[in-house]
N, CA, C and O of each residue as an XYZ file, in Angstrom:
644
protein
N     -29.573    -14.996     11.271
C     -28.374    -15.087     10.456
C     -27.780    -13.694     10.243
O     -28.499    -12.752      9.908
N     -26.496    -13.572     10.434
C     -25.814    -12.289     10.318
C     -25.737    -11.849      8.860
O     -25.646    -12.670      7.948
N     -25.775    -10.534      8.666
C     -25.633    -10.002      7.314
C     -24.158     -9.937      6.942
O     -23.282     -9.890      7.805
N     -23.913     -9.936      5.660
C     -22.545     -9.902      5.152
C     -21.941     -8.510      5.393
O     -22.543     -7.497      5.037
N     -20.770     -8.472      5.991
C     -20.096     -7.212      6.281
C     -19.271     -6.805      5.062
O     -18.503     -7.596      4.515
N     -19.449     -5.565      4.659
C     -18.755     -5.035      3.478
C     -17.498     -4.273      3.892
O     -17.392     -3.777      5.014
N     -16.562     -4.193      2.973
C     -15.306     -3.490      3.212
C     -15.560     -2.049      3.655
O     -14.879     -1.551      4.551
N     -16.532     -1.377      3.038
C     -16.791      0.033      3.358
C     -17.176      0.247      4.815
O     -17.073      1.362      5.325
N     -17.620     -0.811      5.489
C     -18.021     -0.694      6.894
C     -16.827     -0.685      7.839
O     -16.940     -0.167      8.950
N     -15.693     -1.238      7.438
C     -14.543     -1.311      8.346
C     -13.292     -0.630      7.798
O     -12.287     -0.548      8.504
N     -13.327     -0.143      6.563
C     -12.138      0.467      5.946
C     -11.761      1.764      6.649
O     -12.564      2.360      7.368
N     -10.526      2.183      6.425
C     -10.074      3.497      6.868
C     -10.649      4.502      5.879
O     -10.244      4.545      4.718
N     -11.598      5.309      6.347
C     -12.275      6.240      5.442
C     -11.443      7.501      5.186
O     -11.563      8.132      4.136
N     -10.612      7.852      6.142
C      -9.743      9.015      5.987
C      -8.444      8.550      5.339
O      -7.371      8.620      5.938
N      -8.565      8.079      4.116
C      -7.418      7.488      3.418
C      -6.421      8.556      3.025
O      -6.775      9.581      2.442
N      -5.173      8.298      3.353
C      -4.108      9.198      2.952
C      -3.707      8.839      1.536
O      -3.548      7.666      1.196
N      -3.549      9.847      0.730
C      -3.112      9.609     -0.638
C      -2.182     10.743     -1.031
O      -2.079     11.751     -0.331
N      -1.518     10.568     -2.143
C      -0.711     11.663     -2.678
C      -1.059     11.801     -4.156
O      -1.531     10.865     -4.801
N      -0.812     12.982     -4.657
C      -1.098     13.276     -6.057
C       0.005     12.701     -6.939
O       1.147     12.560     -6.503
N      -0.333     12.379     -8.148
C       0.594     11.811     -9.120
C       1.818     12.708     -9.353
O       2.856     12.225     -9.805
N       1.707     13.981     -9.053
C       2.827     14.910     -9.240
C       3.701     15.042     -7.986
O       4.677     15.792     -7.999
N       3.371     14.334     -6.918
C       4.113     14.447     -5.650
C       5.537     13.910     -5.773
O       5.853     13.124     -6.666
N       6.374     14.354     -4.858
C       7.747     13.853     -4.791
C       7.836     12.771     -3.711
O       6.944     12.639     -2.873
N       8.907     12.013     -3.748
C       9.138     10.995     -2.724
C       9.290     11.671     -1.358
O       8.885     11.105     -0.342
N       9.867     12.868     -1.325
C       9.980     13.619     -0.074
C       8.613     13.852      0.555
O       8.452     13.701      1.766
N       7.625     14.221     -0.262
C       6.262     14.430      0.238
C       5.663     13.119      0.748
O       4.980     13.096      1.772
N       5.923     12.043      0.033
C       5.429     10.722      0.443
C       6.045     10.323      1.783
O       5.352      9.824      2.668
N       7.345     10.545      1.923
C       8.019     10.202      3.180
C       7.404     10.946      4.361
O       7.255     10.382      5.445
N       7.050     12.207      4.152
C       6.386     12.985      5.217
C       5.066     12.334      5.612
O       4.761     12.209      6.798
N       4.284     11.921      4.619
C       2.993     11.277      4.901
C       3.215      9.979      5.672
O       2.542      9.728      6.672
N       4.154      9.155      5.214
C       4.416      7.874      5.869
C       4.785      8.070      7.340
O       4.309      7.337      8.207
N       5.628      9.052      7.614
C       6.089      9.290      8.984
C       5.008      9.963      9.833
O       4.721      9.511     10.942
N       4.411     11.037      9.321
C       3.415     11.781     10.102
C       2.157     10.972     10.383
O       1.595     11.053     11.476
N       1.717     10.201      9.414
C       0.471      9.443      9.573
C       0.711      8.029     10.087
O      -0.235      7.290     10.357
N       1.991      7.655     10.222
C       2.368      6.326     10.717
C       1.727      5.217      9.878
O       1.109      4.290     10.401
N       1.897      5.348      8.559
C       1.399      4.347      7.611
C       2.572      3.810      6.809
O       3.641      4.421      6.779
N       2.377      2.674      6.162
C       3.471      2.051      5.411
C       3.310      2.154      3.898
O       4.191      1.730      3.150
N       2.198      2.711      3.447
C       1.971      2.841      2.018
C       0.888      3.860      1.727
O       0.041      4.143      2.574
N       0.924      4.408      0.520
C      -0.002      5.472      0.144
C      -0.470      5.279     -1.301
O       0.350      5.107     -2.203
N      -1.790      5.309     -1.521
C      -2.287      5.290     -2.900
C      -1.925      6.611     -3.594
O      -1.870      7.664     -2.959
N      -1.686      6.533     -4.885
C      -1.374      7.718     -5.680
C      -2.575      7.974     -6.584
O      -3.041      7.077     -7.288
N      -3.067      9.209     -6.555
C      -4.279      9.543     -7.306
C      -4.046     10.666     -8.297
O      -3.133     11.478     -8.148
N      -4.910     10.689     -9.330
C      -4.885     11.788    -10.282
C      -5.864     12.866     -9.810
O      -6.376     12.790     -8.693
N      -6.122     13.849    -10.640
C      -7.007     14.960    -10.259
C      -8.439     14.522     -9.963
O      -9.145     15.189     -9.207
N      -8.872     13.409    -10.552
C     -10.242     12.925    -10.342
C     -10.349     11.869     -9.251
O     -11.400     11.249     -9.092
N      -9.265     11.656     -8.492
C      -9.221     10.661     -7.406
C      -9.191      9.225     -7.913
O      -9.516      8.304     -7.163
N      -8.806      9.014     -9.180
C      -8.594      7.668     -9.693
C      -7.215      7.211     -9.231
O      -6.245      7.965     -9.312
N      -7.133      5.983     -8.750
C      -5.855      5.462     -8.277
C      -4.998      5.078     -9.486
O      -5.408      4.272    -10.321
N      -3.814      5.661     -9.562
C      -2.913      5.402    -10.687
C      -1.631      4.693    -10.243
O      -0.803      4.310    -11.069
N      -1.482      4.524     -8.933
C      -0.298      3.849     -8.423
C      -0.389      3.650     -6.928
O      -1.340      4.085     -6.278
N       0.623      2.984     -6.394
C       0.718      2.779     -4.946
C       2.197      2.764     -4.592
O       2.994      2.098     -5.252
N       2.557      3.493     -3.557
C       3.953      3.528     -3.112
C       4.013      3.062     -1.662
O       3.226      3.499     -0.823
N       4.947      2.181     -1.386
C       5.100      1.680     -0.021
C       6.498      1.976      0.488
O       7.398      2.331     -0.273
N       6.656      1.821      1.786
C       7.990      1.996      2.352
C       8.955      0.978      1.748
O      10.150      1.251      1.630
N       8.451     -0.182      1.370
C       9.272     -1.204      0.725
C       9.826     -0.751     -0.615
O      10.971     -1.055     -0.950
N       9.012     -0.017     -1.393
C       9.473      0.510     -2.680
C      10.630      1.490     -2.468
O      11.594      1.506     -3.234
N      10.520      2.291     -1.432
C      11.557      3.276     -1.129
C      12.817      2.582     -0.621
O      13.929      2.950     -1.001
N      12.645      1.575      0.240
C      13.801      0.845      0.764
C      14.562      0.120     -0.335
O      15.790      0.039     -0.298
N      13.837     -0.406     -1.311
C      14.500     -1.072     -2.442
C      15.434     -0.116     -3.164
O      16.528     -0.494     -3.582
N      14.990      1.124     -3.304
C      15.812      2.124     -3.986
C      17.046      2.470     -3.154
O      18.144      2.603     -3.693
N      16.868      2.611     -1.866
C      17.956      2.998     -0.963
C      18.982      1.879     -0.799
O      20.182      2.141     -0.708
N      18.509      0.634     -0.762
C      19.401     -0.497     -0.533
C      20.479     -0.592     -1.593
O      20.239     -0.297     -2.763
N      21.653     -1.000     -1.187
C      22.757     -1.191     -2.155
C      22.344     -2.239     -3.166
O      21.784     -3.279     -2.817
N      22.620     -1.958     -4.390
C      22.209     -2.873     -5.444
C      23.403     -3.334     -6.255
O      24.253     -2.539     -6.656
N      23.446     -4.605     -6.481
C      24.469     -5.173     -7.364
C      23.710     -5.804     -8.519
O      22.868     -6.679     -8.316
N      24.007     -5.363     -9.714
C      23.321     -5.891    -10.888
C      24.226     -6.882    -11.594
O      25.393     -6.597    -11.866
N      23.685     -8.023    -11.880
C      24.436     -9.030    -12.620
C      23.790     -9.137    -13.997
O      22.601     -9.430    -14.122
N      24.577     -8.900    -14.999
C      24.079     -8.988    -16.371
C      24.713    -10.212    -17.009
O      25.934    -10.308    -17.131
N      23.876    -11.131    -17.408
C      24.371    -12.388    -17.982
C      24.061    -12.395    -19.475
O      22.898    -12.386    -19.880
N      25.095    -12.411    -20.270
C      24.933    -12.479    -21.723
C      25.202    -13.903    -22.223
O      25.696    -14.086    -23.335
N      24.883    -14.892    -21.420
C      25.047    -16.316    -21.678
C      26.516    -16.751    -21.725
O      26.881    -17.711    -21.047
N      27.350    -16.092    -22.485
C      28.752    -16.513    -22.572
C      29.670    -15.779    -21.597
O      30.733    -16.287    -21.243
N      29.260    -14.580    -21.160
C      30.069    -13.905    -20.137
C      29.141    -13.130    -19.206
O      27.999    -12.829    -19.556
N      29.639    -12.820    -18.040
C      28.835    -12.161    -17.038
C      29.517    -10.862    -16.611
O      30.738    -10.814    -16.464
N      28.717     -9.806    -16.413
C      29.234     -8.532    -15.939
C      28.545     -8.194    -14.626
O      27.331     -8.354    -14.501
N      29.301     -7.734    -13.663
C      28.741     -7.304    -12.382
C      28.949     -5.800    -12.275
O      30.069     -5.309    -12.414
N      27.865     -5.076    -12.028
C      27.930     -3.625    -11.889
C      27.609     -3.288    -10.435
O      26.532     -3.620     -9.939
N      28.538     -2.633     -9.758
C      28.335     -2.256     -8.363
C      27.779     -0.847     -8.282
O      28.204      0.049     -9.011
N      26.829     -0.667     -7.391
C      26.256      0.648     -7.144
C      27.220      1.400     -6.228
O      27.427      0.994     -5.084
N      27.811      2.488     -6.715
C      28.834      3.195     -5.942
C      28.306      4.450     -5.255
O      29.085      5.195     -4.660
N      27.009      4.695     -5.325
C      26.448      5.880     -4.671
C      26.404      5.647     -3.162
O      26.135      4.542     -2.691
N      26.673      6.710     -2.427
C      26.580      6.616     -0.967
C      25.117      6.693     -0.543
O      24.239      7.059     -1.325
N      24.887      6.344      0.690
C      23.537      6.416      1.265
C      22.996      7.840      1.150
O      21.855      8.043      0.737
N      23.821      8.831      1.519
C      23.393     10.231      1.464
C      23.112     10.683      0.032
O      22.183     11.458     -0.197
N      23.894     10.213     -0.928
C      23.647     10.556     -2.328
C      22.299     10.009     -2.788
O      21.552     10.678     -3.500
N      22.003      8.782     -2.368
C      20.718      8.181     -2.749
C      19.551      8.958     -2.139
O      18.537      9.181     -2.801
N      19.693      9.363     -0.891
C      18.621     10.127     -0.236
C      18.422     11.461     -0.945
O      17.289     11.881     -1.180
N      19.510     12.118     -1.281
C      19.433     13.391     -1.994
C      18.680     13.239     -3.317
O      17.834     14.068     -3.650
N      18.985     12.189     -4.064
C      18.296     11.905     -5.331
C      16.815     11.622     -5.090
O      15.941     12.079     -5.826
N      16.574     10.863     -4.049
C      15.237     10.366     -3.734
C      14.248     11.475     -3.391
O      13.111     11.446     -3.862
N      14.649     12.435     -2.596
C      13.749     13.450     -2.048
C      12.957     14.192     -3.125
O      11.762     14.430     -2.952
N      13.595     14.555     -4.215
C      12.905     15.331     -5.255
C      12.397     14.490     -6.416
O      11.858     15.022     -7.386
N      12.568     13.187     -6.315
C      12.132     12.276     -7.379
C      10.596     12.207     -7.425
O       9.944     12.193     -6.382
N      10.034     12.165     -8.616
C       8.586     12.005     -8.743
C       8.168     10.630     -8.225
O       8.842      9.630     -8.474
N       7.079     10.595     -7.521
C       6.572      9.377     -6.884
C       6.371      8.227     -7.876
O       6.538      7.063     -7.514
N       6.021      8.541     -9.096
C       5.732      7.491    -10.075
C       6.985      6.744    -10.540
O       6.874      5.685    -11.158
N       8.162      7.276    -10.253
C       9.399      6.556    -10.608
C       9.557      5.284     -9.809
O      10.121      4.306    -10.302
N       9.062      5.282     -8.569
C       9.207      4.108     -7.707
C       7.890      3.379     -7.447
O       7.892      2.248     -6.960
N       6.793      4.007     -7.763
C       5.479      3.445     -7.446
C       5.140      2.217     -8.276
O       5.608      2.046     -9.401
N       4.324      1.383     -7.690
C       3.742      0.253     -8.402
C       2.555      0.790     -9.181
O       1.708      1.489     -8.626
N       2.489      0.463    -10.471
C       1.359      0.952    -11.274
C       0.284     -0.114    -11.467
O      -0.839      0.198    -11.862
N       0.624     -1.359    -11.192
C      -0.371     -2.434    -11.252
C      -0.963     -2.579     -9.853
O      -0.583     -3.465     -9.087
N      -1.894     -1.692     -9.541
C      -2.442     -1.591     -8.193
C      -3.552     -2.609     -7.977
O      -4.460     -2.748     -8.797
N      -3.462     -3.305     -6.873
C      -4.511     -4.237     -6.465
C      -5.447     -3.443     -5.575
O      -5.041     -2.942     -4.526
N      -6.692     -3.330     -5.990
C      -7.659     -2.551     -5.222
C      -8.863     -3.424     -4.878
O      -9.024     -4.531     -5.391
N      -9.701     -2.889     -3.994
C     -10.883     -3.600     -3.520
C     -12.085     -2.681     -3.702
O     -11.992     -1.479     -3.452
N     -13.199     -3.232     -4.130
C     -14.432     -2.456     -4.238
C     -15.021     -2.254     -2.850
O     -14.960     -3.148     -2.006
N     -15.587     -1.087     -2.618
C     -16.159     -0.751     -1.309
C     -17.251     -1.728     -0.880
O     -17.451     -1.944      0.315
N     -17.954     -2.317     -1.838
C     -19.041     -3.238     -1.511
C     -18.614     -4.696     -1.448
O     -19.453     -5.589     -1.331
N     -17.335     -4.932     -1.525
C     -16.788     -6.288     -1.450
C     -16.943     -6.824     -0.019
O     -16.694     -6.089      0.937
N     -17.350     -8.088      0.144
C     -17.402     -8.681      1.490
C     -15.996     -8.756      2.090
O     -15.023     -8.968      1.365
N     -15.886     -8.585      3.408
C     -14.554     -8.558      4.015
C     -13.826     -9.887      3.859
O     -12.595     -9.914      3.855
N     -14.564    -10.993      3.730
C     -13.900    -12.290      3.531
C     -13.115    -12.285      2.213
O     -12.003    -12.808      2.141
N     -13.706    -11.689      1.177
C     -13.022    -11.615     -0.124
C     -11.802    -10.702     -0.055
O     -10.763    -10.996     -0.646
N     -11.938     -9.590      0.674
C     -10.805     -8.677      0.835
C      -9.681     -9.372      1.601
O      -8.512     -9.246      1.237
N     -10.028    -10.102      2.659
C      -9.027    -10.832      3.445
C      -8.314    -11.854      2.567
O      -7.094    -12.002      2.644
N      -9.066    -12.551      1.742
C      -8.496    -13.543      0.835
C      -7.538    -12.885     -0.162
O      -6.451    -13.401     -0.421
N      -7.946    -11.754     -0.711
C      -7.121    -11.039     -1.686
C      -5.808    -10.568     -1.061
O      -4.737    -10.778     -1.631
N      -5.889     -9.933      0.107
C      -4.684     -9.441      0.774
C      -3.745    -10.596      1.104
O      -2.529    -10.485      0.951
N      -4.318    -11.695      1.553
C      -3.520    -12.868      1.907
C      -2.872    -13.487      0.673
O      -1.672    -13.762      0.660
N      -3.671    -13.701     -0.350
C      -3.194    -14.352     -1.575
C      -2.112    -13.540     -2.277
O      -1.130    -14.095     -2.769
N      -2.296    -12.234     -2.319
C      -1.344    -11.350     -3.003
C      -0.180    -10.939     -2.091
O       0.764    -10.283     -2.531
N      -0.264    -11.334     -0.813
C       0.787    -11.018      0.177
C       1.047     -9.516      0.275
O       2.189     -9.057      0.240
N      -0.047     -8.767      0.397
C       0.053     -7.327      0.581
C      -0.608     -6.933      1.904
O      -1.499     -7.627      2.393
N      -0.166     -5.821      2.471
C      -0.663     -5.381      3.772
C      -1.934     -4.552      3.673
O      -2.772     -4.565      4.574
N      -2.065     -3.838      2.577
C      -3.230     -2.959      2.430
C      -3.540     -2.748      0.960
O      -2.712     -2.990      0.082
N      -4.774     -2.283      0.719
C      -5.199     -2.019     -0.657
C      -6.136     -0.816     -0.679
O      -6.922     -0.623      0.249
N      -6.057     -0.011     -1.729
C      -7.007      1.093     -1.878
C      -8.417      0.538     -2.077
O      -8.605     -0.505     -2.703
N      -9.395      1.248     -1.537
C     -10.797      0.869     -1.699
C     -11.432      1.870     -2.653
O     -11.332      3.082     -2.466
N     -12.089      1.337     -3.681
C     -12.679      2.178     -4.720
C     -14.197      2.074     -4.725
O     -14.778      1.032     -4.421
N     -14.810      3.188     -5.080
C     -16.251      3.219     -5.316
C     -16.433      4.020     -6.592
O     -16.012      5.174     -6.674
N     -17.059      3.408     -7.586
C     -17.214      4.021     -8.906
C     -15.857      4.456     -9.464
O     -15.743      5.504    -10.101
N     -14.833      3.638     -9.218
C     -13.506      3.874     -9.753
C     -12.671      4.906     -9.021
O     -11.544      5.183     -9.432
N     -13.195      5.488     -7.942
C     -12.480      6.535     -7.219
C     -12.121      6.090     -5.805
O     -12.836      5.305     -5.182
N     -11.006      6.606     -5.316
C     -10.530      6.269     -3.978
C     -11.488      6.783     -2.910
O     -11.812      7.970     -2.867
N     -11.941      5.862     -2.042
C     -12.807      6.253     -0.926
C     -12.255      5.779      0.419
O     -12.771      6.152      1.472
N     -11.208      4.959      0.381
C     -10.643      4.459      1.628
C      -9.508      3.493      1.374
O      -9.066      3.303      0.241
N      -9.046      2.885      2.458
C      -7.994      1.877      2.397
C      -8.387      0.750      3.341
O      -8.865      1.002      4.447
N      -8.190     -0.485      2.910
C      -8.439     -1.647      3.770
C      -7.095     -2.318      4.034
O      -6.269     -2.462      3.133
N      -6.893     -2.724      5.283
C      -5.621     -3.356      5.637
C      -5.875     -4.643      6.411
O      -6.958     -4.876      6.949
N      -4.836     -5.466      6.445
C      -4.921     -6.699      7.222
C      -5.210     -6.382      8.685
O      -5.987     -7.084      9.333
N      -4.586     -5.324      9.207
C      -4.788     -5.002     10.616
C      -6.226     -4.563     10.898
O      -6.752     -4.858     11.972
N      -6.871     -3.872      9.965
C      -8.276     -3.490     10.165
C      -9.167     -4.731     10.184
O     -10.086     -4.829     10.997
N      -8.896     -5.660      9.300
C      -9.689     -6.896      9.272
C      -9.466     -7.684     10.555
O     -10.413     -8.229     11.123
N      -8.215     -7.748     11.018
C      -7.908     -8.456     12.263
C      -8.620     -7.800     13.436
O      -9.197     -8.499     14.269
N      -8.593     -6.478     13.520
C      -9.306     -5.776     14.609
C     -10.800     -6.069     14.557
O     -11.440     -6.249     15.593
N     -11.356     -6.115     13.340
C     -12.781     -6.429     13.222
C     -13.065     -7.852     13.714
O     -14.059     -8.087     14.400
N     -12.195     -8.790     13.364
C     -12.371    -10.186     13.819
C     -12.380    -10.243     15.338
O     -13.236    -10.901     15.928
N     -11.433     -9.559     15.977
C     -11.356     -9.555     17.446
C     -12.600     -8.907     18.038
O     -13.189     -9.436     18.980
N     -13.004     -7.758     17.487
C     -14.209     -7.080     17.975
C     -15.425     -7.996     17.848
O     -16.223     -8.113     18.778
N     -15.559     -8.644     16.691
C     -16.707     -9.541     16.452
C     -16.673    -10.722     17.411
O     -17.714    -11.117     17.937
N     -15.505    -11.286     17.645
C     -15.357    -12.394     18.594
C     -15.796    -11.954     19.994
O     -16.533    -12.670     20.671
N     -15.342    -10.780     20.419
C     -15.712    -10.292     21.753
C     -17.216    -10.050     21.865
O     -17.818    -10.317     22.904
N     -17.814     -9.544     20.792
C     -19.273     -9.336     20.774
C     -20.019    -10.669     20.890
O     -20.973    -10.787     21.659
N     -19.580    -11.662     20.127
C     -20.222    -12.986     20.166
C     -20.023    -13.636     21.531
O     -20.930    -14.284     22.053
N     -18.843    -13.462     22.102
C     -18.534    -14.009     23.410
C     -19.439    -13.389     24.474
O     -19.920    -14.077     25.375
N     -19.666    -12.068     24.356
C     -20.558    -11.352     25.282
C     -21.984    -11.886     25.189
O     -22.653    -12.074     26.205
N     -22.445    -12.128     23.955
C     -23.806    -12.651     23.737
C     -23.941    -14.039     24.334
O     -24.977    -14.371     24.909
N     -22.907    -14.850     24.202
C     -22.946    -16.209     24.742
C     -22.956    -16.229     26.264
O     -23.482    -17.164     26.868
N     -22.379    -15.202     26.892
C     -22.355    -15.126     28.345
C     -23.702    -14.709     28.929
O     -23.978    -14.943     30.105
N     -24.529    -14.095     28.103
C     -25.838    -13.590     28.612
C     -26.884    -14.668     28.689
O     -28.016    -14.403     29.091
């Protein structure tokens, strides 16, 4: 009987993160250079205090129309900033202005089936992996999928022998 595979065995151990004092410009560099779609935000002790994704940044950049309904009358406020104005504002903005602070994380000793269930249920692509409350890696749907394929190929090889 196979042993239970833990998240720490397949997670990305070289997890990219940014400090709570980082700017969105710094985050954008990490996203592009490391070819990732999200980054955990950590404090000085490596505790995860937030998570920023490319989706959070795109929401800010996208044109926004706010509808305010006061039950008896409605007001529509149009965002009149240009794309370039939004980018200019964005670059020096502190990461925590756009980051999600209710971070869904996974314990390093969690079985991968539970991590897969969590990512699927919460409809997220990746989650920070914690050990004793500190960031030690990142687990993603693609890492779990690669592990499934690798495991299938290994089992297939054994069956051929």
